[in-house]
C-alpha positions as CSV (number, residue, x, y, z in Angstrom):
1,Q,-0.1,-0.1,-0.2
2,F,0.9,3.4,-0.8
3,I,-1.1,6.5,-0.8
4,D,0.0,9.9,-1.2
5,L,-2.0,12.6,0.2
6,G,-0.1,15.7,-0.6
7,N,2.1,16.4,2.8
8,L,0.9,13.0,4.5
9,V,1.9,9.6,3.2
10,R,0.3,6.2,4.1
11,L,2.1,2.9,3.5
12,G,1.5,-0.7,4.1
13,N,3.5,-3.4,5.8
14,P,3.4,-6.6,4.0
15,S,4.9,-8.8,7.4
16,L,1.3,-7.6,9.3
17,K,0.3,-10.3,11.4
18,S,-3.3,-11.0,11.5
19,E,-5.0,-9.4,14.4
20,I,-7.4,-11.5,16.9
21,G,-9.8,-9.7,18.9
22,K,-12.5,-10.5,21.9
23,S,-15.4,-8.6,22.4
24,A,-18.1,-7.8,24.9
25,D,-21.3,-5.3,25.0
26,L,-24.0,-4.3,27.2
27,G,-27.0,-2.3,26.1
28,I,-30.1,-1.0,27.5
29,R,-33.1,0.3,25.7
30,Y,-36.3,2.4,26.8
31,Y,-39.1,3.2,24.7
32,S,-42.4,5.0,25.7
33,S,-44.8,7.3,23.6
34,N,-42.5,10.2,23.5
35,I,-38.9,8.9,25.2
36,K,-36.5,6.8,23.4
37,I,-33.2,5.9,25.2
38,I,-30.5,3.7,23.7
39,S,-27.0,3.0,25.4
40,S,-24.6,0.6,25.2
41,L,-21.0,-0.4,26.9
42,F,-18.3,-2.0,25.3
43,Y,-15.0,-3.3,25.6
44,N,-12.8,-4.9,22.8
45,H,-9.5,-6.7,23.7
46,F,-6.8,-7.4,20.6
47,S,-3.8,-9.2,19.9
48,D,-1.5,-7.9,17.1
49,L,-4.2,-5.0,16.7
50,V,-3.3,-3.2,13.1
51,I,-2.8,0.6,13.8
52,E,-1.1,3.0,11.7
53,R,1.9,4.8,13.5
54,P,3.0,8.3,13.0
55,A,6.2,8.1,11.1
56,E,8.6,9.6,8.4
57,Y,9.1,8.5,5.2
58,E,11.6,10.4,2.6
59,G,11.5,13.3,4.9
60,R,7.5,13.5,4.7
61,A,5.1,13.0,7.6
62,A,3.9,9.5,7.3
63,R,1.2,6.8,8.5
64,I,2.8,3.1,8.7
65,K,0.7,0.1,9.5
66,D,1.9,-2.0,12.1
67,N,1.0,-4.3,15.0
68,A,0.3,-3.0,18.2
69,G,0.5,-6.2,20.3
70,R,-1.8,-6.4,23.0
71,A,-4.1,-3.4,23.0
72,R,-7.6,-2.7,24.1
73,L,-10.6,-0.3,23.1
74,Y,-13.8,0.6,25.4
75,G,-16.4,3.1,25.8
76,F,-20.0,3.9,25.4
77,D,-22.8,5.2,23.0
78,L,-25.9,7.1,24.4
79,S,-28.9,8.4,22.4
80,I,-32.0,10.0,24.1
81,D,-35.0,11.5,22.0
82,F,-37.8,13.3,23.7
83,K,-41.0,14.6,21.9
84,L,-43.0,17.0,23.2
85,G,-46.2,17.9,21.0
86,I,-44.5,19.3,17.7
87,F,-41.2,19.7,18.9
88,L,-38.5,16.8,19.1
89,F,-35.3,17.1,21.3
90,Y,-32.5,14.7,20.3
91,S,-29.2,14.2,21.3
92,N,-26.3,11.5,21.4
93,A,-22.7,11.1,22.9
94,A,-19.9,8.6,22.1
95,Y,-16.7,7.9,24.0
96,V,-13.6,5.5,23.1
97,K,-10.5,5.2,24.7
98,G,-7.7,3.1,23.2
99,D,-4.9,1.6,25.0
100,D,-1.4,0.0,24.0
101,L,-1.2,-2.6,26.6
102,N,2.7,-3.6,25.5
103,E,3.8,0.1,25.2
104,G,1.5,1.5,27.9
105,T,0.6,4.4,25.5
106,N,-2.5,5.4,23.9
107,L,-3.6,4.1,20.5
108,P,-3.6,6.5,17.5
109,E,-6.2,8.0,15.9
110,I,-8.9,7.7,18.7
111,P,-11.8,10.3,18.6
112,P,-12.6,12.6,21.5
113,L,-15.6,12.7,23.6
114,N,-18.3,13.8,21.1
115,G,-22.0,14.4,20.8
116,L,-25.1,16.1,18.8
117,A,-27.9,18.0,20.6
118,G,-30.6,19.3,18.6
119,L,-34.3,20.5,18.4
120,R,-36.6,19.6,15.5
121,Y,-39.9,21.5,15.0
122,E,-42.3,19.4,13.1
123,L,-45.0,21.6,11.8
124,T,-46.4,18.5,9.8
125,E,-45.5,15.3,8.6
126,K,-44.3,16.7,5.6
127,Y,-42.6,20.0,7.0
128,S,-39.8,20.4,9.7
129,A,-36.9,22.6,10.9
130,E,-34.2,22.1,12.9
131,F,-31.3,23.5,14.9
132,N,-28.5,21.5,16.1
133,S,-24.8,21.5,17.7
134,Q,-21.9,19.0,17.0
135,L,-19.9,19.1,20.4
136,F,-16.2,17.7,20.7
137,A,-14.0,17.8,23.7
138,A,-10.4,18.1,23.2
139,Q,-8.4,15.1,22.5
140,N,-4.8,15.0,24.0
141,K,-4.7,11.6,25.2
142,T,-2.7,10.8,21.6
143,L,0.3,8.5,20.5
144,P,4.0,10.4,20.2
145,G,4.1,12.2,16.9
146,E,0.3,12.5,16.9
147,F,-1.3,16.0,16.9
148,P,-3.7,16.9,19.9
149,T,-6.9,18.6,19.0
150,P,-8.5,21.3,20.8
151,G,-12.5,20.9,21.6
152,Y,-15.0,22.9,19.5
153,A,-18.8,23.4,18.8
154,V,-20.6,23.8,15.7
155,F,-23.9,24.9,15.2
156,N,-26.3,24.0,12.2
157,F,-29.9,24.7,10.9
158,I,-31.7,22.3,8.7
159,V,-35.2,22.6,6.8
160,T,-36.7,19.5,5.1
161,V,-39.9,19.0,2.9
162,K,-40.8,15.7,2.4
163,S,-42.6,13.9,-0.5
164,I,-43.2,16.8,-3.0
165,N,-44.9,15.4,-6.1
166,F,-43.6,16.6,-9.3
167,A,-45.0,14.5,-12.6
168,G,-45.6,11.6,-10.7
169,V,-42.0,11.2,-9.0
170,N,-41.7,12.4,-5.4
171,F,-38.7,14.5,-4.2
172,N,-37.6,14.9,-0.8
173,I,-35.7,18.4,-0.3
174,T,-33.3,19.3,2.4
175,S,-31.6,22.6,2.6
176,G,-29.6,24.3,5.6
177,I,-26.8,26.3,6.8
178,E,-23.7,24.3,8.4
179,N,-21.5,25.9,10.7
180,I,-23.5,28.9,11.0
181,F,-21.0,30.8,12.9
182,D,-17.9,30.1,11.0
183,K,-15.8,28.6,13.5
184,L,-12.4,27.3,12.6
185,Y,-12.0,23.9,14.0
186,R,-9.9,20.4,12.9
187,N,-11.5,16.8,13.4
188,H,-9.1,14.5,14.8
189,L,-9.6,12.1,12.5
190,S,-9.5,14.6,9.4
191,S,-6.1,13.2,7.8
192,A,-7.7,11.8,4.5
193,R,-7.4,15.1,2.8
194,G,-3.4,15.4,3.1
195,S,-2.6,19.1,3.7
196,I,-5.8,20.3,4.4
197,A,-6.1,20.0,8.5
198,I,-9.2,22.6,8.7
199,E,-12.8,21.9,8.2
200,P,-15.0,24.0,5.9
201,G,-16.5,27.2,7.4
202,R,-19.9,28.4,6.9
203,N,-21.3,26.8,4.1
204,F,-24.9,26.7,2.4
205,F,-26.5,23.2,1.0
206,L,-29.3,22.2,-0.9
207,K,-30.2,18.2,-1.5
208,I,-32.7,16.7,-3.8
209,I,-33.1,13.0,-3.1
210,T,-35.8,10.8,-5.2
211,N,-36.2,6.9,-5.9
212,L,-36.6,6.5,-9.7
């Protein structure tokens, strides 16, 4: 494997061992007429976990595949929806911690604690508008050579119109504003675009979806 992403190179490793894992998870779900709660705890233990370690290749930043030996990943997921008349409050949160048990270090490319909280106004089954925020904590539990990232919050506004019929074809239209306050931030896992580290600023979008 050789992938050149501009200022970052991703390299394979033909001597990799196959990883072996054991996992356990516990989930709880609760439903009522206006509340939905879904939660889960998970724990994964690996032998020869395949990771990408920060390194250099011909003087350039690189990520090279390697076996981490013994490692573990554990964390939780939680989502809560609460409906009150024509309003729906929705939220979710996720956390994962990765440990290299052989080296006593953090695993690379682990997302920070993050979540989403929003309020949707459902005028009818056809029309809705919502305001939400994506929230990310700082990620300082990194592998040496991996850059930490500060926390941030991004706010969005979305309008949806469903089941518009035109010439016998049904459309769903979604439009809105992402990153309303033009926040400057970096996603901890956004290395796929090479030298572009900063996420997009304020942007407007329009999506039209149909099933033909």
